[in-house]
BAFI-3210 file (N, C-alpha, C; in Angstrom, 3 decimals, decimal comma, padded with zeros to 6 digits):
// residues 290
n [1|2|3|4|5|6|7|8|9|10|11|12|13|14|15|16|17|18|19|20|21|22|23|24|25|26|27|28|29|30|31|32|33|34|35|36|37|38|39|40|41|42|43|44|45|46|47|48|49|50|51|52|53|54|55|56|57|58|59|60|61|62|63|64|65|66|67|68|69|70|71|72|73|74|75|76|77|78|79|80|81|82|83|84|85|86|87|88|89|90|91|92|93|94|95|96|97|98|99|100|101|102|103|104|105|106|107|108|109|110|111|112|113|114|115|116|117|118|119|120|121|122|123|124|125|126|127|128|129|130|131|132|133|134|135|136|137|138|139|140|141|142|143|144|145|146|147|148|149|150|151|152|153|154|155|156|157|158|159|160|161|162|163|164|165|166|167|168|169|170|171|172|173|174|175|176|177|178|179|180|181|182|183|184|185|186|187|188|189|190|191|192|193|194|195|196|197|198|199|200|201|202|203|204|205|206|207|208|209|210|211|212|213|214|215|216|217|218|219|220|221|222|223|224|225|226|227|228|229|230|231|232|233|234|235|236|237|238|239|240|241|242|243|244|245|246|247|248|249|250|251|252|253|254|255|256|257|258|259|260|261|262|263|264|265|266|267|268|269|270|271|272|273|274|275|276|277|278|279|280|281|282|283|284|285|286|287|288|289|290]
n.u [014,938|013,068|013,004|012,872|014,297|017,224|020,663|023,031|026,584|028,962|029,504|032,297|033,545|035,905|037,118|039,151|041,220|039,865|038,053|034,810|032,321|029,503|026,386|024,176|020,803|018,732|015,569|013,877|011,189|009,619|007,640|005,828|004,961|002,308|001,427|-001,095|-002,055|-000,949|-000,874|001,089|001,173|-000,782|-001,675|-002,030|-003,432|-002,109|-001,011|000,854|002,140|003,531|005,987|007,430|009,621|009,041|011,203|013,250|015,554|017,891|019,831|019,139|018,392|016,346|014,001|012,445|009,903|008,705|005,844|004,925|003,261|003,011|002,611|-000,099|-001,719|-001,936|-001,009|-000,067|-000,700|-000,220|002,379|002,622|003,620|006,358|007,009|006,617|008,555|010,992|010,825|010,929|013,571|014,732|014,633|013,255|010,363|008,789|005,967|004,694|001,766|001,500|000,850|-001,011|-001,935|-005,295|-004,770|-002,256|000,593|003,727|006,012|004,909|004,734|007,438|007,983|006,279|007,509|009,783|008,571|007,874|010,401|011,266|009,259|009,797|012,384|011,817|010,131|009,083|009,992|012,147|015,278|018,327|019,087|020,934|020,864|019,079|017,351|016,208|013,757|012,314|009,783|009,349|007,582|007,963|010,648|011,830|011,119|012,492|015,163|015,098|014,720|017,088|018,881|018,250|018,665|020,925|020,811|021,186|019,811|017,624|016,464|013,936|013,322|013,061|011,726|013,480|014,445|013,261|013,087|014,775|013,647|011,003|011,533|012,564|010,409|008,251|006,296|004,785|001,662|000,162|-001,351|-003,569|-003,328|-005,963|-006,959|-006,358|-007,213|-008,090|-007,247|-005,213|-002,221|001,025|003,133|001,974|001,407|002,076|003,949|004,618|006,577|007,850|006,037|005,339|003,228|001,815|003,867|004,474|002,027|001,639|003,798|003,362|000,913|001,670|003,463|002,012|002,796|005,076|007,263|008,262|009,828|012,647|013,446|012,257|013,766|015,968|018,826|019,788|020,011|021,622|024,026|027,178|026,181|024,361|023,225|024,628|023,632|021,466|020,500|018,096|016,871|014,891|015,993|014,342|012,016|009,221|010,129|012,713|016,143|017,994|017,779|018,699|021,361|022,404|022,168|023,787|026,322|026,612|026,867|029,228|030,992|030,909|032,082|030,564|029,316|027,741|025,522|024,435|021,924|020,951|018,320|017,233|014,593|011,179|010,138|008,838|009,816|008,403|007,868|010,195|011,096|011,901|014,252|015,944|015,988|017,927|020,381|019,658|019,319|021,935|023,144|021,966|022,948|025,596|025,608|023,966]
n.v [-019,818|-022,402|-023,123|-025,746|-027,088|-028,764|-028,368|-030,539|-031,304|-030,305|-032,644|-034,160|-035,141|-037,008|-037,005|-037,982|-036,279|-033,916|-031,930|-031,944|-030,079|-031,086|-030,079|-031,181|-031,475|-032,083|-033,006|-032,664|-033,682|-032,618|-033,560|-031,625|-031,617|-030,297|-029,051|-027,677|-025,028|-025,612|-025,603|-023,454|-021,713|-021,824|-019,995|-017,589|-018,454|-019,048|-020,123|-022,169|-022,984|-025,839|-026,793|-029,320|-031,718|-034,308|-035,596|-037,469|-036,520|-035,860|-033,987|-031,818|-028,329|-025,818|-023,276|-020,414|-018,607|-015,343|-013,532|-010,356|-007,130|-004,808|-005,080|-005,012|-006,269|-009,140|-012,622|-016,006|-017,614|-016,054|-016,466|-018,929|-019,668|-019,136|-020,838|-023,350|-023,249|-023,117|-025,517|-027,353|-027,167|-028,543|-027,618|-027,603|-025,926|-023,382|-021,372|-018,929|-017,468|-014,375|-012,171|-009,412|-005,942|-005,206|-007,101|-007,442|-005,485|-003,662|-005,044|-007,483|-009,169|-009,828|-011,442|-013,521|-014,703|-015,641|-017,612|-019,371|-020,287|-021,617|-023,558|-024,981|-025,993|-027,782|-029,574|-032,660|-032,753|-033,630|-032,442|-030,518|-029,116|-027,132|-025,704|-023,430|-020,956|-017,606|-015,804|-012,907|-010,590|-007,127|-005,945|-008,447|-008,803|-007,112|-008,541|-010,915|-010,086|-009,159|-011,604|-012,846|-011,261|-012,034|-014,810|-015,394|-016,399|-016,990|-014,568|-013,344|-010,450|-008,887|-005,793|-004,898|-003,245|-000,900|001,701|003,644|005,275|007,581|008,255|008,968|011,194|012,932|013,444|014,885|016,563|015,096|013,694|010,857|008,291|005,746|003,107|002,207|000,937|-001,643|-004,899|-007,821|-010,265|-009,600|-010,296|-010,458|-009,424|-007,423|-005,352|-002,164|-001,242|001,095|002,972|005,749|006,602|008,401|009,212|006,781|005,101|006,332|006,036|003,183|002,516|004,037|002,989|000,455|000,947|002,647|004,550|007,110|007,208|004,692|004,345|004,399|001,984|000,220|000,361|-001,529|-001,223|000,009|-001,945|-003,963|-006,483|-008,290|-010,793|-011,202|-012,927|-013,738|-011,493|-010,883|-008,297|-006,774|-004,235|-001,958|000,818|003,027|002,589|002,546|001,966|003,200|003,336|004,016|002,717|000,143|000,674|001,758|-000,430|-002,239|-000,963|-001,095|-003,854|-004,306|-002,842|-004,465|-006,696|-008,701|-010,916|-009,503|-008,968|-006,911|-005,938|-003,824|-002,826|-001,558|000,858|000,923|-001,310|-003,465|-005,675|-008,792|-008,068|-007,942|-010,514|-012,596|-011,567|-011,385|-013,777|-015,788|-014,747|-014,719|-017,447|-018,289|-017,035|-018,444|-020,973|-020,621|-019,958|-021,670]
n.w [-018,931|-017,493|-013,984|-013,314|-015,162|-015,389|-015,957|-017,224|-016,845|-019,401|-022,031|-023,303|-026,424|-028,165|-031,372|-033,882|-032,967|-032,649|-030,498|-029,309|-027,755|-026,245|-025,408|-023,067|-022,279|-019,593|-018,695|-015,803|-014,080|-011,338|-008,688|-006,610|-003,273|-001,423|001,652|003,328|005,581|008,187|011,614|013,540|015,628|018,205|020,019|018,635|016,482|014,018|010,828|008,504|005,222|003,656|001,360|-000,531|-002,115|-001,566|-000,575|001,715|002,708|005,052|004,892|003,403|002,769|004,383|003,601|004,762|003,555|003,439|003,103|001,591|002,032|003,487|006,209|006,678|004,881|002,672|002,252|002,895|000,736|-001,489|-002,228|-003,370|-005,876|-005,648|-003,570|-004,778|-006,809|-005,352|-003,946|-006,037|-006,605|-004,604|-002,003|001,296|001,954|003,765|004,149|005,981|007,547|009,302|012,055|011,010|010,784|011,739|013,704|014,747|015,675|015,356|017,682|016,806|014,361|014,026|016,222|015,552|013,304|014,537|016,056|014,005|013,207|015,525|015,677|013,319|013,816|015,840|014,691|013,030|010,496|007,812|007,462|007,383|010,371|010,677|008,396|007,583|005,887|005,112|003,315|002,047|000,928|000,508|003,223|004,246|003,661|005,513|007,838|007,410|007,642|010,267|011,607|010,902|012,310|014,874|014,947|013,465|010,873|007,313|005,114|002,595|001,062|-000,759|-001,710|000,960|003,893|005,393|005,960|008,257|010,774|010,095|007,629|008,285|009,915|008,026|006,429|007,464|006,512|004,795|004,139|005,264|003,306|002,570|000,203|-001,522|-003,742|-004,401|-005,171|-003,236|-004,416|-006,123|-007,842|-006,283|-007,780|-009,184|-007,569|-006,201|-008,146|-009,395|-008,817|-006,868|-003,930|-001,601|000,259|000,669|001,602|004,029|005,291|005,661|007,269|009,613|010,288|011,040|013,161|014,860|016,713|016,532|018,178|018,317|016,143|016,082|017,357|015,594|013,333|011,622|011,336|013,604|015,482|014,644|015,098|015,360|015,263|013,303|010,359|007,061|004,459|001,674|-000,308|-002,214|-004,433|-006,381|-008,323|-008,595|-007,159|-004,780|-002,254|-000,312|-001,377|000,457|002,947|002,368|001,659|004,037|005,734|004,411|004,687|007,446|007,894|006,498|008,099|010,328|009,370|008,178|005,743|002,914|000,246|-002,386|-004,722|-007,157|-009,188|-012,369|-012,915|-011,546|-010,348|-007,786|-005,257|-005,700|-008,243|-009,690|-009,605|-011,430|-012,442|-010,261|-008,939|-009,779|-008,680|-006,015|-005,486|-005,905|-003,754|-001,590|-002,225|-001,567|001,176|002,583]
ca.u [014,829|012,347|013,929|012,844|015,223|018,565|021,666|024,126|027,866|029,302|030,083|033,315|033,727|037,136|037,052|040,263|041,935|039,014|037,236|033,503|031,579|028,099|025,573|023,062|019,756|017,962|014,322|013,517|009,858|009,579|006,312|005,886|003,899|001,886|000,647|-001,623|-002,700|-000,385|-000,875|002,360|000,963|-002,162|-002,003|-002,481|-004,109|-001,318|-000,751|001,845|002,079|004,800|006,230|008,647|009,625|008,843|012,476|013,495|016,968|018,166|020,879|018,648|018,187|014,983|013,845|011,192|009,563|007,805|005,121|004,854|001,925|003,008|002,154|-001,548|-002,416|-001,097|-001,327|000,893|-001,078|000,299|003,722|002,580|004,507|007,734|007,155|006,758|009,842|012,070|010,700|011,421|015,030|015,203|014,502|012,043|009,907|007,677|005,443|003,761|001,065|001,886|-000,151|-001,006|-002,880|-005,280|-004,564|-000,945|001,388|005,131|006,858|004,247|005,136|008,805|007,853|005,619|008,507|010,597|007,794|008,001|011,731|011,272|008,395|010,512|013,488|011,278|009,213|009,632|010,361|013,516|016,172|019,475|018,739|021,952|020,727|017,801|017,471|015,024|013,532|011,125|009,507|008,768|007,532|008,571|012,098|012,149|010,987|013,580|016,376|014,906|014,968|018,522|019,536|017,976|019,112|022,163|020,547|021,265|018,512|017,533|015,365|013,571|012,634|012,739|011,472|014,537|014,596|012,036|013,232|015,295|012,702|009,897|012,036|012,799|009,169|007,206|005,238|004,023|000,429|-000,014|-002,588|-003,636|-003,620|-007,198|-007,464|-005,821|-008,142|-007,437|-006,657|-004,209|-000,916|002,009|003,987|001,204|001,116|003,112|004,974|004,622|007,606|007,767|004,710|005,630|002,060|001,517|004,975|004,304|000,811|001,721|004,748|002,703|-000,132|002,364|004,047|000,985|003,402|006,366|008,339|008,786|010,538|014,062|013,554|011,783|014,742|016,901|020,254|020,157|020,142|022,450|025,272|027,947|025,468|023,483|023,704|024,878|022,425|021,329|019,535|017,774|015,957|014,915|016,568|013,315|010,767|008,714|010,926|013,979|017,406|018,819|017,778|019,570|022,750|022,795|022,316|024,985|027,512|026,713|027,413|030,635|031,722|030,954|032,748|029,568|029,067|026,514|025,433|023,337|021,617|020,039|017,787|016,679|013,147|010,420|009,513|008,925|009,784|008,156|007,806|011,453|011,505|012,613|015,586|016,776|015,982|019,211|021,354|019,185|019,639|023,391|023,415|021,626|023,891|026,855|025,528|023,165]
ca.v [-021,255|-022,757|-023,567|-027,199|-027,666|-028,833|-028,531|-031,427|-030,783|-030,561|-033,948|-033,954|-036,289|-036,852|-037,672|-037,577|-035,171|-032,730|-032,021|-031,330|-029,918|-031,386|-029,652|-032,097|-030,963|-033,140|-032,499|-033,334|-033,304|-032,792|-033,441|-030,879|-031,882|-029,095|-029,284|-026,355|-024,642|-026,303|-024,686|-023,343|-020,894|-021,946|-018,774|-016,563|-019,136|-018,789|-021,344|-022,095|-023,975|-026,528|-027,268|-030,123|-032,650|-035,657|-036,177|-037,707|-036,183|-035,109|-033,000|-030,712|-027,045|-025,293|-021,831|-019,804|-017,484|-014,457|-012,689|-008,924|-006,564|-003,611|-005,444|-004,828|-007,134|-010,234|-013,960|-017,018|-018,143|-015,207|-016,917|-020,332|-019,853|-019,170|-022,067|-024,466|-023,128|-023,486|-026,947|-028,064|-027,132|-029,408|-027,026|-027,688|-024,537|-023,022|-020,025|-018,705|-016,225|-013,723|-011,172|-008,124|-005,027|-004,762|-008,193|-007,292|-004,307|-003,822|-005,997|-008,795|-010,049|-010,301|-012,572|-014,623|-015,397|-016,397|-018,812|-020,283|-020,899|-022,574|-024,672|-025,757|-026,720|-028,832|-030,413|-033,943|-032,629|-034,081|-031,467|-030,187|-028,002|-026,089|-025,105|-022,719|-019,631|-016,746|-015,001|-012,097|-009,505|-005,912|-006,103|-009,747|-008,622|-006,582|-009,609|-011,864|-009,517|-009,173|-012,968|-013,080|-010,587|-012,771|-016,203|-015,545|-017,188|-016,277|-014,005|-012,580|-009,480|-008,182|-004,527|-004,843|-001,930|-000,707|003,112|003,987|006,459|008,738|008,637|009,687|012,495|013,771|013,596|015,318|017,267|014,145|013,199|009,452|007,954|004,328|002,692|001,424|000,440|-002,978|-005,979|-008,855|-011,347|-009,074|-010,937|-009,598|-008,738|-006,342|-004,383|-001,174|-001,315|002,364|003,904|006,500|006,897|008,774|009,150|005,394|004,596|006,849|005,484|001,809|002,465|004,534|002,019|-000,652|001,394|003,320|005,616|007,412|006,994|003,340|004,313|004,060|000,549|-000,539|000,497|-002,632|-000,891|000,429|-003,103|-004,999|-006,853|-009,263|-012,073|-011,297|-013,821|-013,121|-010,909|-010,506|-007,197|-006,296|-003,090|-001,212|002,147|004,069|002,086|003,367|001,692|003,930|002,611|004,443|001,695|-000,944|001,117|001,878|-001,780|-002,788|-000,382|-001,607|-005,203|-004,181|-002,418|-005,606|-007,797|-009,733|-010,975|-008,867|-008,768|-006,040|-005,914|-002,736|-003,019|-000,357|000,995|001,091|-002,562|-003,688|-007,026|-009,872|-007,502|-008,239|-011,844|-013,362|-011,005|-011,473|-015,124|-016,495|-014,260|-015,160|-018,868|-018,390|-016,649|-019,575|-022,056|-020,343|-019,794|-022,721]
ca.w [-018,728|-016,269|-012,954|-013,181|-016,129|-014,829|-016,988|-016,852|-017,318|-020,789|-022,338|-024,319|-027,306|-028,948|-032,665|-034,741|-032,343|-032,569|-029,296|-029,443|-026,494|-026,522|-024,274|-022,870|-021,393|-018,940|-018,141|-014,559|-013,627|-009,892|-008,109|-005,361|-002,304|-000,709|002,868|003,625|006,848|009,348|012,756|014,250|016,823|018,668|020,752|017,702|015,381|012,819|010,077|007,435|004,155|003,448|000,001|-000,620|-003,246|-001,070|-000,169|003,139|002,849|006,276|004,640|002,585|003,453|004,478|003,414|005,207|002,674|004,182|002,148|001,862|002,200|004,329|007,560|006,835|003,940|002,194|002,746|002,479|-000,560|-002,559|-002,601|-003,777|-007,022|-005,164|-002,802|-005,704|-007,486|-004,431|-003,645|-007,213|-006,557|-003,538|-000,675|002,100|001,977|004,639|003,931|007,086|007,833|010,551|012,418|010,328|011,419|013,137|014,662|015,364|015,328|015,732|016,939|016,780|013,263|014,261|017,148|014,846|012,486|015,492|016,383|012,865|013,266|016,631|015,278|012,310|014,453|016,705|013,926|012,586|009,091|007,580|006,853|008,221|011,271|010,541|007,063|007,492|005,301|005,134|002,115|002,235|-000,006|001,072|004,677|004,513|003,652|006,837|008,823|007,177|008,235|011,723|012,074|010,751|013,422|016,112|014,892|012,714|009,677|006,038|004,733|001,354|001,086|-001,987|-001,393|002,381|004,492|006,385|006,323|008,982|011,624|009,354|006,584|008,927|010,362|006,849|005,655|008,392|005,792|003,981|004,756|004,932|002,596|002,241|-001,164|-001,358|-005,024|-004,648|-004,863|-002,424|-005,195|-007,043|-007,649|-005,627|-008,754|-009,794|-006,512|-005,872|-009,186|-010,129|-008,355|-005,612|-003,390|-000,213|001,152|001,023|002,417|005,390|005,895|006,156|008,382|010,826|010,618|011,697|014,431|015,663|017,512|015,915|019,144|018,105|014,868|016,283|017,629|014,438|012,254|011,886|011,384|014,956|016,366|014,022|015,770|014,591|015,301|012,139|009,319|005,759|003,880|000,264|-000,294|-003,558|-004,512|-007,639|-008,123|-008,575|-006,598|-003,684|-001,055|-000,478|-001,418|001,591|003,986|001,924|001,709|005,444|006,267|003,775|005,311|008,815|007,840|006,108|009,300|011,245|008,665|007,890|004,305|002,441|-001,193|-002,795|-006,155|-007,495|-010,529|-012,981|-012,934|-010,320|-009,917|-006,345|-004,692|-006,648|-009,582|-010,382|-009,147|-012,451|-012,628|-009,057|-008,378|-009,937|-007,700|-004,703|-005,364|-005,757|-002,366|-000,723|-002,515|-000,879|002,630|003,219]
c.u [014,057|013,298|013,885|013,636|016,621|019,559|022,775|025,435|028,048|029,870|031,050|033,553|034,954|037,033|038,181|040,929|041,138|038,077|035,932|032,861|030,097|027,275|024,324|022,063|018,953|016,727|013,953|012,157|009,756|008,149|006,445|004,685|003,586|001,023|000,192|-002,145|-002,258|-000,270|000,504|002,258|-000,501|-002,607|-002,589|-003,171|-003,413|-000,916|000,295|001,581|003,473|004,863|007,504|008,504|009,464|010,105|012,514|014,962|017,186|019,217|020,387|018,432|016,711|015,009|012,467|010,960|008,468|007,154|005,163|003,428|001,858|002,535|000,655|-002,358|-001,436|-001,449|-000,298|000,580|-000,557|001,668|003,758|003,536|005,961|007,994|007,374|008,118|010,984|012,025|011,193|012,941|015,597|015,131|013,201|011,587|008,713|007,262|004,381|002,898|001,610|000,850|000,061|-002,048|-004,291|-005,083|-003,230|-000,218|002,841|005,244|006,227|004,679|006,553|008,784|007,206|006,610|009,472|009,883|007,869|009,335|011,793|010,413|009,124|011,618|012,993|010,317|009,872|009,972|011,838|014,302|017,307|019,147|019,762|021,880|019,317|018,061|016,141|014,962|012,256|011,021|008,852|008,751|008,128|010,082|012,595|012,135|012,068|014,874|016,271|015,195|016,439|019,304|019,380|018,624|020,423|022,021|020,763|019,883|018,634|016,293|015,178|012,738|012,201|012,591|012,469|014,697|013,286|012,215|013,684|014,298|011,543|010,334|012,198|011,533|007,998|006,030|004,387|002,812|000,210|-001,359|-002,558|-003,936|-004,804|-007,706|-006,923|-006,839|-007,407|-006,720|-005,618|-002,866|000,107|002,862|003,250|000,900|002,318|004,268|005,176|005,609|007,238|006,327|004,863|004,404|001,729|002,607|004,822|003,092|001,040|002,770|004,077|001,558|000,456|002,881|003,004|001,526|004,808|007,531|008,951|009,689|012,004|014,223|013,166|012,733|015,861|018,350|020,706|020,454|020,993|023,719|026,019|027,341|024,553|024,084|024,041|023,566|022,578|020,204|019,330|016,774|016,005|015,330|015,519|011,976|010,361|009,406|012,298|015,193|018,273|018,892|018,684|021,029|023,249|023,033|023,566|026,250|027,711|027,306|028,876|031,482|031,899|031,637|031,821|029,320|027,722|026,609|024,248|023,155|020,575|019,631|017,216|015,160|012,519|009,739|009,804|008,843|009,525|007,969|009,073|011,974|012,332|014,041|016,509|016,850|017,299|020,266|020,966|019,525|021,136|023,812|023,124|022,543|025,194|026,733|024,626|023,843]
c.v [-021,544|-023,354|-025,073|-027,887|-027,627|-029,102|-029,452|-030,817|-031,057|-031,976|-033,761|-035,255|-036,046|-037,670|-037,122|-036,300|-033,867|-032,915|-031,261|-031,234|-030,077|-031,063|-030,521|-031,468|-032,138|-032,523|-033,334|-032,814|-033,636|-032,597|-032,769|-031,234|-030,602|-029,496|-027,931|-026,248|-025,486|-025,299|-024,660|-022,472|-020,987|-020,682|-017,715|-017,141|-018,839|-020,102|-021,092|-023,181|-024,549|-027,036|-028,108|-031,136|-034,098|-036,338|-036,423|-037,437|-035,322|-034,020|-031,801|-029,466|-026,674|-023,789|-021,420|-018,572|-016,651|-013,471|-011,219|-008,459|-005,413|-003,839|-005,233|-005,662|-008,231|-011,545|-014,933|-017,582|-017,335|-015,685|-018,393|-020,606|-019,977|-020,428|-023,271|-024,441|-023,580|-024,970|-027,793|-028,141|-027,909|-028,840|-027,471|-026,253|-024,383|-021,593|-019,761|-017,465|-015,673|-012,653|-009,882|-007,240|-005,297|-005,884|-008,053|-006,079|-004,575|-004,046|-007,387|-009,687|-010,604|-011,520|-013,776|-015,405|-016,176|-017,686|-019,844|-021,025|-021,951|-023,794|-025,580|-026,598|-027,913|-029,775|-031,750|-033,929|-032,979|-033,031|-031,222|-028,957|-026,874|-025,380|-024,528|-021,324|-018,902|-015,940|-014,205|-010,971|-008,349|-005,991|-007,441|-009,696|-008,059|-007,703|-010,669|-011,370|-009,490|-010,569|-013,334|-012,446|-011,365|-014,151|-016,413|-016,340|-016,359|-015,796|-013,218|-011,705|-008,880|-006,965|-004,457|-003,424|-001,731|000,741|003,580|005,282|007,686|009,207|009,424|011,078|013,458|014,042|013,963|015,964|016,341|013,657|011,759|009,173|006,488|004,123|001,734|000,794|-000,944|-004,029|-007,111|-009,933|-010,863|-009,753|-009,954|-008,830|-007,650|-005,225|-003,476|-001,204|000,008|003,390|004,621|006,826|007,201|008,743|007,725|004,807|005,065|006,212|004,086|001,662|002,917|003,617|000,837|-000,255|001,917|004,519|005,869|007,238|005,597|003,250|003,917|002,556|-000,289|-000,470|-000,516|-002,217|-000,490|-000,757|-004,220|-005,224|-007,860|-010,662|-012,257|-012,251|-013,072|-012,632|-010,696|-009,485|-006,680|-005,147|-002,533|000,222|003,235|003,555|002,914|003,084|002,332|003,005|002,905|003,380|000,526|-000,544|001,270|000,506|-002,449|-002,270|-000,899|-003,008|-005,200|-003,799|-003,579|-006,827|-009,002|-009,755|-010,351|-008,684|-007,858|-006,122|-004,842|-002,878|-001,713|-000,349|001,083|-000,164|-002,829|-005,174|-008,092|-009,370|-007,748|-009,639|-012,592|-012,867|-011,253|-012,890|-015,871|-016,057|-014,684|-016,624|-019,082|-018,034|-017,814|-020,770|-021,869|-020,431|-020,806|-024,090]
c.w [-017,453|-015,246|-012,733|-014,281|-015,529|-015,959|-016,484|-017,329|-018,810|-020,935|-023,497|-025,095|-028,171|-030,224|-033,527|-034,237|-032,314|-031,380|-029,523|-028,053|-026,800|-025,280|-024,185|-021,910|-020,848|-018,306|-016,913|-014,111|-012,142|-009,411|-006,751|-004,496|-001,542|000,486|003,382|005,060|008,043|010,493|013,412|015,495|017,226|019,387|019,839|016,471|014,054|012,163|008,994|006,413|003,948|002,013|000,013|-001,741|-002,807|-000,600|001,335|003,470|004,089|006,080|003,831|003,440|003,454|004,274|003,916|004,343|003,333|003,215|002,561|002,071|003,179|005,750|007,767|005,850|003,489|002,868|002,185|001,096|-001,731|-003,055|-002,989|-004,931|-006,585|-004,341|-003,697|-006,393|-006,592|-004,081|-004,811|-007,223|-005,376|-002,145|-000,005|002,333|002,910|004,332|004,995|006,904|009,142|010,843|011,627|011,006|010,884|014,160|015,400|014,836|015,720|017,234|016,776|015,610|013,419|015,180|016,472|013,986|013,370|015,894|015,257|012,933|014,373|016,301|014,301|012,941|015,260|015,990|013,592|011,102|008,920|006,801|007,838|009,060|011,224|009,197|006,910|006,941|005,322|003,850|002,315|001,233|000,720|002,600|005,089|004,485|004,965|007,875|008,652|007,812|009,754|012,288|011,948|011,887|014,724|016,119|014,132|011,436|008,413|005,614|003,444|001,409|-000,293|-001,587|000,070|002,897|005,631|006,837|006,953|009,766|010,832|008,304|007,184|009,368|009,195|006,044|006,558|007,672|004,931|004,768|004,309|004,290|002,187|000,767|-001,108|-002,652|-005,382|-004,233|-004,137|-003,231|-006,204|-006,798|-007,083|-006,624|-009,526|-008,794|-006,283|-006,867|-009,920|-009,601|-007,068|-005,215|-001,902|000,699|001,593|001,910|003,862|006,057|006,457|007,259|009,673|011,249|011,386|013,077|015,403|016,431|016,962|016,886|019,016|016,874|015,024|016,467|016,415|013,250|012,466|012,079|012,778|015,869|015,779|014,845|014,894|014,649|014,099|011,114|008,044|005,146|002,383|000,197|-001,712|-003,479|-005,921|-007,366|-007,997|-008,058|-005,386|-002,350|-001,232|-000,505|-000,202|002,681|003,647|002,080|003,141|006,063|005,694|004,463|006,729|008,818|007,408|007,318|010,279|010,634|008,483|006,384|003,933|000,935|-001,482|-004,303|-006,397|-008,957|-011,065|-012,861|-011,565|-009,827|-008,441|-006,023|-005,766|-008,071|-010,376|-010,037|-010,182|-012,632|-011,442|-008,485|-008,603|-008,923|-006,288|-004,471|-005,205|-004,336|-001,423|-000,974|-001,736|000,635|003,339|003,048]
res [x|x|x|x|x|x|x|x|x|x|x|x|x|x|x|x|x|x|x|x|x|x|x|x|x|x|x|x|x|x|x|x|x|x|x|x|x|x|x|x|x|x|x|x|x|x|x|x|x|x|x|x|x|x|x|x|x|x|x|x|x|x|x|x|x|x|x|x|x|x|x|x|x|x|x|x|x|x|x|x|x|x|x|x|x|x|x|x|x|x|x|x|x|x|x|x|x|x|x|x|x|x|x|x|x|x|x|x|x|x|x|x|x|x|x|x|x|x|x|x|x|x|x|x|x|x|x|x|x|x|x|x|x|x|x|x|x|x|x|x|x|x|x|x|x|x|x|x|x|x|x|x|x|x|x|x|x|x|x|x|x|x|x|x|x|x|x|x|x|x|x|x|x|x|x|x|x|x|x|x|x|x|x|x|x|x|x|x|x|x|x|x|x|x|x|x|x|x|x|x|x|x|x|x|x|x|x|x|x|x|x|x|x|x|x|x|x|x|x|x|x|x|x|x|x|x|x|x|x|x|x|x|x|x|x|x|x|x|x|x|x|x|x|x|x|x|x|x|x|x|x|x|x|x|x|x|x|x|x|x|x|x|x|x|x|x|x|x|x|x|x|x|x|x|x|x|x|x|x|x|x|x|x|x|x|x|x|x|x|x]
***
């Protein structure tokens, strides 16, 4: 069912002591307003796109959606579909660009997302400042969790990159190799959908870090405190992003008594490759914590 179809409650009709449940469908056509290339960091010339339904509701929630791309490729425009979907559901949606290599390396993108949050809080956009959530795919999932650790905001990650230090230590013999056969306009749900690829995983992590001595600090589980917000973590069981990072992060939050939800899917699909399957659970998570 398209997400712009809203289901009303059952209507019960009593006729001669027989109760009939009549399911009524209501089609709601929502016009999404898109404001492109809004500058949020003049220092780094970084811009974001805003999606909203034109509401002036000060009580609505905002979601910052963070695109993936291994910290070396990707663009906010790749998530236009997700921005429109979330806006149709009543969220104020921001999709930012952040510094990717070679313009920025660890921890520059983390600081860029922090700048987005500060910009949003200080903007004149109408929404509840206490209802900000984060959603990210792949490298964006890592950045969503990093921002949650800093601000205590609810965050959802689809195939976030979390196993860094231990993975590098256990794969010293792997030679990193860039995946160069991806065209710039390839949809995100068509990228990295073929399962395990250790050479590429090592390449983009080291490309981001530049120095393996940064691996400990770049691994989120080492810095999680009880200030982190509730997390939703999704991963495919046989994709190229290891499940180990999700499980370690999950256990850390359990130890800290922080709400955490995980969803593991069959196959090797990565991030937006399984969006249709994981979006309902993601929306339920935001319904609960925003």
